[in-house]
C-alpha positions, 0 to 999 in steps of 0.5 A, a space after each residue: 226585731 232584726 232579721 236573722 242572718 246566716 253564713 253559708 259556705 258550701 252547697 247553699 252558696 250563690 255560685 253553687 246554686 247557680 250551677 246547672 243541675 247536672 253539675 251539682 251533687 245536691 239540690 239545696 232547698 229554694 227557700 234561702 235564695 227565694 226569700 233571703 237577701 244576699 248581703 255580702 261575701 264574708 270570711 269566717 276566721 278560726 274555722 277550716 273547711 273540709 270536703 266530706 265527699 258529697 258536701 263540705 263541713 267546717 270545724 274550729 281551727 286556729 289560723 284558718 278561714 272559710 269563705 262564704 255568703 251572708 244572707 238575711 232571712 225574713 224569719 226563723 222559719 227559713 232557718 228551720 227549713 235550712 236546719 232540715 237540709 242540714 240534718 237537724 230536727 225530729 226526722 234525724 237521730 241525735 247527735 245531729 251531723 251539724 249544729 247551728 251556732 252563732 259565729 262572727 264573720 268579717 265583711 270587709 272592715 265590718 263584722 257581724 254575728 250570724 248563724 252557720 252550720 258547724 260539723 258535729 261528728 268526727 269525720 271519718 274520711 275527708 279532705 281539707 280544702 285549702 284556701 277555704 273556698 268550697 265552690 272554687 274547690 268543687 269547680 276545680 274537681 269538676 274540671 279535672 273529672 271532665 278531662 
């Protein structure tokens, strides 16, 4: 059986997790980075990234793209841990804020089917993230807040 793969675009990305804790808004679960294997950076086309304040989300949008990281995970249990981090499961009221769904991402010349988390609510207050890279956006905001 093939290991599941997941595309992460926000607070679960390598660059975000490696920030000092004092610079992070959220502390993601360690499960992905301790048991998963980083595969490659990837692009998810026809989705757009938005900043909800504390964290990002993605929504379908023709002609846009999102930059993220693909990980292989050893089993579905890791996906369940990530589901809980994303507010999916018995501890949360429906409709959940995110839904995990299969999407196709581009890794250089190749593409693959992976899981990701798509925003499931109507965003009330948000900012579109131009360029599709949450970590670059977050670091730029961090730099301007330190000025």
